[in-house]
DRENSEMAR-875543 format. One record per residue (C-alpha): residue in three letters; y negated, x, z. Coordinates in steps of 0.25 Angstrom, whole numbers, plus 5000, padded with zeros to 4 digits. Layout:
# residues N
alaYXZ ...
This chain:
# residues 477
unk504750775015 unk505150715001 unk504750754987 unk504550664979 unk505950684972 unk506550654986 unk505850534988 unk506350484974 unk507650524975 unk507950464989 unk507650324980 unk508750314976 unk509650244986 unk510150124981 unk508950034983 unk508749904978 unk507649874970 unk507449764959 unk506449774948 unk506349684936 unk507649604942 unk508449724943 unk508949814950 unk508349964951 unk509350074951 unk508350184955 unk507050164957 unk506750314955 unk507050294939 unk506550154936 unk505550154926 unk504750044932 unk504950094948 unk504850234947 unk503450224946 unk503250174958 unk504250264965 unk503450394956 unk502150334961 unk502750334976 unk503050474975 unk501750524975 unk501850524991 unk503050624989 unk502350704980 unk500850724987 unk501850784999 unk502150884989 unk500750924980 unk499751024986 unk498750944985 unk499050824994 unk500050885002 unk499150915014 unk498850775015 unk500250725013 unk501050805021 unk500850835037 unk501850895047 unk502950825052 unk503250805069 unk504150935072 unk503950985060 unk504050975046 unk503150885037 unk502850755033 unk502150655024 unk500750625032 unk501150455030 unk502150495041 unk501250565051 unk500750455062 unk499250455061 unk498550475075 unk497050475071 unk496150445059 unk496050575052 unk497650545052 unk497350405045 unk496350485037 unk497350565030 unk498350465027 unk497350385020 unk497050495011 unk498650525008 unk498550385003 unk497450394995 unk497750504989 unk499250454988 unk498550324979 unk497750434972 unk499050494967 unk499650344966 unk498550304955 unk498050204964 unk499450174970 unk499850244981 unk501250264985 unk501550194998 unk502750225001 unk502450315012 unk501150265016 unk501650105019 unk502850155027 unk501950255036 unk501050125036 unk502250035042 unk502750145052 unk501550175057 unk501350045061 unk502950015066 unk502550135076 unk501250045081 unk501949935083 unk503449985087 unk502550045099 unk501749925104 unk503149845102 unk503949945113 unk502849955123 unk502849795122 unk504149725119 unk505049865123 unk505649875110 unk506050035105 unk505550015091 unk504450145089 unk505550235090 unk506250175079 unk504750165071 unk504650325075 unk506150345071 unk505950285057 unk504550355054 unk505250475057 unk506150445046 unk505350425036 unk504450535038 unk505650615039 unk506050585027 unk504950565021 unk505250425016 unk504550335008 unk504150195013 unk503850045011 unk503649935019 unk504049795017 unk503049705025 unk502749585016 unk503649435017 unk503849355007 unk503349265018 unk503749135009 unk502749035013 unk501649105018 unk501148985028 unk502448995036 unk503149105045 unk504349195042 unk505049075050 unk504448975045 unk504948985031 unk505848915020 unk506549045019 unk506749115031 unk506849265024 unk505349265017 unk505049355028 unk505949485033 unk506849435045 unk508149465054 unk509149415051 unk510049485059 unk510049585073 unk511149665075 unk511149795086 unk511049885072 unk509849815067 unk509349705061 unk509649615048 unk508549575038 unk508249495028 unk506849445020 unk505949485009 unk504549565008 unk503949574997 unk502649684992 unk503549794998 unk502849904990 unk503650034987 unk504849984992 unk505650034982 unk505250184982 unk505350184995 unk506450245005 unk506250145018 unk505650005019 unk505149975032 unk505049825035 unk503849765042 unk503349605049 unk502249545038 unk501549455047 unk501549425063 unk502649345067 unk502849235078 unk504149245088 unk504849155079 unk504849245067 unk505549355076 unk506649375066 unk505449415054 unk504949505065 unk505449625058 unk505149775055 unk506149875051 unk506349985039 unk507450005030 unk507750125019 unk507550025006 unk508850054999 unk509349985014 unk510749865010 unk509749715008 unk508549785002 unk507949744990 unk506749784983 unk506349674971 unk505249764966 unk504049694960 unk503849714943 unk502149694945 unk501549824937 unk502449804925 unk502649964921 unk501550024912 unk501850144905 unk500650204900 unk499850304908 unk498550284898 unk498450114899 unk499150124915 unk498750264921 unk498950214935 unk500150114935 unk500950174924 unk501250294934 unk500850234949 unk501750104956 unk502150044969 unk502949934966 unk503349814976 unk504549744979 unk505249624986 unk506049684997 unk507049605001 unk507849635015 unk509349555012 unk510049565027 unk509349715029 unk510149785039 unk509049855049 unk509549975057 unk508849935072 unk508150085071 unk507450025059 unk506849895065 unk505849895073 unk505449775073 unk506349655076 unk505949525080 unk504749545090 unk503949465082 unk502549495089 unk502549625083 unk502749575067 unk501349555067 unk500849675073 unk501749765065 unk501149705052 unk499849725056 unk499949855060 unk500649905048 unk499549835040 unk498449915050 unk498950055041 unk499449975031 unk498149935026 unk497550085029 unk498350135018 unk498050025009 unk496650045008 unk496850185008 unk497750164996 unk496450074990 unk495850204988 unk496050264976 unk496050154972 unk494550084971 unk494250254970 unk494750214956 unk494250084954 unk492750154957 unk493150274949 unk493350184936 unk492250114938 unk491350234938 unk492050304925 unk492350164918 unk490750144918 unk490450284916 unk491550294902 unk490950124898 unk489350194899 unk488950114910 unk488850184922 unk487350164923 unk487250014923 unk486849974936 unk488049854937 unk489049964934 unk488450044946 unk488549924955 unk489949934951 unk490250074953 unk489650084967 unk490349974971 unk491750044967 unk491050144973 unk490850094985 unk492049994985 unk492950134985 unk492250214996 unk492150085007 unk493450075006 unk493750235007 unk492750215019 unk493650115025 unk494850165024 unk494350305031 unk493650225042 unk494850145044 unk495450285048 unk494250335058 unk494350225065 unk495950215068 unk496350185080 unk497650275087 unk498150175099 unk499650155098 unk500450285097 unk499350365094 unk499250295080 unk498050305070 unk498050135065 unk496850125056 unk495750065058 unk496149895057 unk494949825053 unk494449945043 unk495749955036 unk495849815035 unk494049805029 unk494549905020 unk495649845016 unk495049705014 unk493749795006 unk494649844997 unk495449694994 unk494149624993 unk493449714985 unk494449784976 unk494449644963 unk493149674962 unk493149844961 unk494149804951 unk493249714942 unk491849814943 unk492749914936 unk493349824926 unk491949774924 unk491649924921 unk492949964914 unk492749844903 unk493849744896 unk494549874890 unk495149884903 unk496149774897 unk495749794883 unk495849944880 unk496950004870 unk498050054878 unk499050194878 unk499750164865 unk498550134857 unk497850274861 unk498950344857 unk499050284843 unk498550364833 unk498250224825 unk497250154838 unk496850304846 unk495750334836 unk495150184837 unk495150214855 unk494550354853 unk493450294846 unk493150194852 unk493750184865 unk492750284871 unk491550284881 unk490250354885 unk490650484885 unk492150464887 unk493250474878 unk494250334873 unk495550404879 unk494650444892 unk494050284893 unk495350224889 unk496050284901 unk495050234912 unk495050124905 unk496550114907 unk496450174923 unk495550034926 unk496649934918 unk497749994926 unk497149994938 unk496349864937 unk496949774926 unk498549824926 unk499649764935 unk499049884943 unk497649824945 unk498249714948 unk499049754958 unk497949824964 unk497149694964 unk498449624971 unk498549734980 unk497149744985 unk497249584989 unk498649584994 unk499349724999 unk499149785012 unk498849645018 unk498049515010 unk496349525010 unk496549405023 unk497549515031 unk496349595029 unk495449505033 unk496149455047 unk496349595050 unk494649635048 unk494449485057 unk495349525068 unk494949655069 unk493449635068 unk492649645082 unk492149515080 unk491749485095 unk490849625094 unk490249565082 unk489949435090 unk489549485100 unk488349595094 unk488049465088 unk487749385100 unk486849545105 unk486149505094 unk485849365095 unk485549365109 unk486649275113 unk487349305126 unk488549245132 
């Protein structure tokens, strides 16, 4: 297994990364991008830390050790431990998940299942390629990103119906030794600080979209791959004003494939359009489980902030305040219960791999997303307007203004410093660029709210419900 230092060194490979319109020669020393690198290194630091080693590290098949993320889950217990690892890493990341092993192994698990099905039904030999690539990532302890969401162009049209043929990634040339691909993906998390880039279809496809039915993996430094990293979030540096986002962040990119050659052994879907949708959905079955696992520290924090700021403001005894805090606690506890239930109700069918219960995962994700903005509103209501008007770090450090702050900004039984720190924490997680990031992710990350509703409807036992209603009403067919 690699150390955090070895992980950082692996990113100095000549990759093509642009930030604010300029090429970045070394992402590990860039003043903004290095914050994301250091944050992602948490996944490696946990493996070296005695407090987390038993959670983060497991025996490797054939001897040695490996990251738990690369372990193939065989039952509910494995999924629960994976959930606990993701939650712990996100808590250490102050509500931001490292994601450099989480999302990649979600994709690898999905590829195992879909490749197995394709091999059985179509006579392909994709599973051996998937297994070889999984071993490559596992034994190298590699960081992985997943590029799934195409830029799409006209969302009312399919890939082959677009005015621009490259709005979806497609195969432009097939060779005996591999393929050449062109196009772009968007929202690619952790791409600029990953080693491998796994590319998956974003949707179900028709026969005319055969060229767009492609899945593969390439090193991030592969010729023709360019990353245009989003500047969203700015560059907060004050640990007082931005206790979370000044030290932890995740970067996303527009990921461009400009006639990129992919060796045949790294191709996992090549024109089998019938399986594009299955691969996209199977990845989501795992990735939404990862998503609701890494939301747990965030909802716990919102409940904790609500309780603590009510105490500091001297309003904890008010009936409407208790009602809001009760709601926040129920929100956090319900989400946690749903995540665990999704693991315990898993299914093990193909390849003896455990898949979290699809309906429960989507119910959990929908519950989180549809209630998140209400949770934020309650915490902001309990905190008050100082979230956006409170003095900052420079005022606290200034001999001219600090006496004013110490005298006037105290709370019930608490110093001005403690109250100010809590207010800035709540501001960082709910009103800053980080707060906006969390708000948008709640709606769109890991699939939209409507996608979750569709999955819940598709998997619901509606016929059983209707049969029960007929039975109770005395209706016979």
